[in-house]
N, C-alpha and C positions, 0 to 999 in steps of 0.2 A: 641407484642402478636403474637404468631404463628397462621397461618391460618389452618383451619381444612382440613385434607386430604379428598380425595374422599371417602375413606372407612368410616371415621368418619361421614361425611355428610349423607352417605347412612344409617348408623346405626341410626343416629338421626331421619332421615325421617321414618325409619321402626318403631322406638319406638312411634313417634307421630301418625303414621297410626294405630298402634295397640291400642293406647289410645283413639283416637278420632273416628275411624271408627264405632264402635258400637253406639256411641252417634249420629253421623251424620246419620247413618242408621235408628235409632229410630226416629229422627226428620224428615227425608225424608218421612217416611211412615205416619207421623202425618198429611200430606197433601193428603193422599190417600182416594179417595171416595169409594174404594172397601170394606172398613170395615175390611180388614185383611192385613197381612204382607207377603202374598205369591206373589202377583203381583200388580203392580201399574196401576190403571185404569185411573184416571184423577185427576187433581188438585182441591182441595177443602179446604175451611176454616171451614167446618161444625164441625169438632172436636174441634177446638178452640172456635167456637161459643157455642158449648155444654158446654164447661168449664165455660164460662162467664155467661151462662144462668142458671147454677146450683148454686142456692143460698147457698147450703150447702158447696160446694167446695170453694165459695168465702169467707165464714166465716172461713173455715179451713185455707185458704190462709192468711187471715188477722191475725188469731191466730199465724200462723207460723212467719209472719213478725214482729208482736208485741213482741213475745217471743225472736226472734233473736235480735231485736233492744234493748230491755230492758236488756237482758242478756249480750249483747255486751257492752253496756254503763256501767252497774254495774261491769262487769268483768274487763273492762278497768280501772275504778277508783281503784278497789281493787288491781288489778295486778300491776298497776303503783306504787301505794303506797307501795305495797309489795316488788317490785323490788328495790325501793329507800331504804326501810328498810333493805333489804338483803345486799345491797352494803355498807350501813353505818355501818354494824356490823364489828368490828375490829378483833374479834376472827375468824381466818380462819377456824378452825374446825367447829364452829357453822355455819358459812356462807356456807361451803361446804356441811354440813349436810342438811341445808335448801334447797340448790340447788338440792341435790340428791333426797330429798323428792318431790320437785317440778317436777323433771324429771320423777320420778316413776309414778306420776299421768298422765303424758303425754303418756307414753308407756303402761300404764295399759289397758287391753282389755275393750272395751266399755260394753261388756256383764257383766263383773265383776263390773264395776262402776254402771251400771243400776240395777243389782241385789242388790248391797249394798244399794243403795238409796231406793229401794223398801222395803227392810227389815227395814231400818231406819224409813221411813215414816209410815210403818205399826206399828212399835213398839211405836212411839210417838203419834200415832193417827191422823196423817195428812191425809186428804182426797186427793186422787189422782186427779189431774186436772191441772189447770193453774199454781197454786203456786208451786206444786211439780215439774212440768216441768221446770219452770223458775229457781228455786233453783238448780236443777240438771244441767241445761245448764250453769248457772253462775259458778258452781263448776268445771266443766271440761274446762271452758274457761279461768279461772284465770291463771292456769299454762302456757297457751299459751301466754297470754299477758305478763306475767313475762319474758318468754323466748324471746319475741320480744323487750322488753324495756331494758333488761339487757345489751346487747352489746353497746347501745348508752350511757348508764350510765358509763360503764367501759372505753369507749374511750374518755369520757369527761375529759378535762384538769382541775385538781383540783385547779389550779391557778385562774381560773375564779371565783370559789366560794370564795377563799381567797381574791381576789381583791374586790369582792362585799362586803365582810364583812369589809374590810379596809375602804371602802367608806361609811360605816355606815348602810349598808343594814341589816334588821332584818331577822330572819329565814324564815319568810313568804315571804319577798321580794326575798330572795335567791331562794326559791322554785318556786315562780310564775314568776319571771322575768329572772332567769338564768337557773335553772335546767329544768323546764318544756318546755320552748321554744327550748332548745337544744335537748331534747329527743323527741320532737313532732313527728318526722318521725317514731320512734319506737312505740309511742303511737297510731298513725294512723294505723301502720301495725298490732299492736295487736288488735285494734278494728275491722279492716276488717277481720282478721283471725278468731276472735271470732264470728263475724257475719256470716261468711261462714260456720264455723263448726256447728253453731246452726241451720242454714238453712238446712244443709245436714244431720244432725244427725238422725239416726233411732234407733239404738240399745238401747241407754239410754232412749230415749223418749218412746220407746215401753214398757219398764218396768214401767215407772212412770206416764203414762197418764191414764186417766179414767174419769168417771162421765160425759161422753158425750164430753169431750174436746179431740181434736185430732190435729195433725200437718200434713203437706203435705206429709212428708216421710212415716208416718204410714198409711195415707189414700191411697197413691199410692201402698203400699205393700198390703193392703186389697183389692184394686181394681184388682191388678195383680193376686192375688190368686183366685179371682172370675172368671177369664177368660181373654183372650186377648181382650183388648179394645183399640182402637186408641185414646180414650180420655186420657188414661195413657200416650201415646206418646206425646199428645199435652201438658199435664201438665208438663211432663219431659222437653219438649222443652222450655217451658216458664221459668222453674227453671234454665235451663242451660243458657238461654239468660240473666236472671237477674244476675246470677253468673258472666258471662262475663262482664256485665256492672259494677258490683262491682269491679272487678279486674282492669278494665280500669280506673274507677274513682280513685281507690287507686294509680294507676300508675301516673296519672296526679297530684294528691295531693302530692304524695311523690316527684315527680319531681319539683313541685313548691316550696315545703318546702326546698329542697336542694338548689335551685337557690336563695331563700331568705337568707338562711344561708350563702351561698357563698358571696352574696353581703354585708351581715352584717360583714363578716370577713374582707372585703376590706376597 
């Protein structure tokens, strides 16, 4: 593997600075006692304390986490079974059509998806709230899970399944003892991606939330429109910290899964 040149390293450093500088700037001023983002007066935890003392924000935070976990789990189950179903289709035209439809959902603008769900829920008489947000999050998360699981399924050696069948394994045994353990890194990747997308989503949630139900992204938007408040910085800092922890957790789980798979092959 070739080493990166000095120019490449400088370019990468520039890209990361552009990406992370606004976030770090925002988090830095969340510790400012001055109450604004013009000049830093002194270090304080008061804005974080205000977040945890606001019962409404805590409820909204719990709403966000519950929706993210539930939508991530449901989307992972549906997406994994969907990916297995797509791979098992022998007709290449049908398989490619389904993959194309899946990819279209991923690249579709969130505004279009959100507006579509709003129209759908209005037409069938579903009240906007927890259920509408959950269904919408599951819907846009399933294609992501499919995309994460498919590569592991495609690289899987078919002889493993044939060998299991020759040894008398049932279809259920093949699925639970051969296929799912092999594609588990892709399943974990899909779950964490779905979880992250749900936590960060604003556009779709903005369209389908209502009846007093709200998520953190929508609440931050509402607070930011009302005026500059360092409480928004504190909330954003907490969300960023949780996202980093999720990524680190996924990294270690994925690393452990790969090491277990390597030892199993030996």
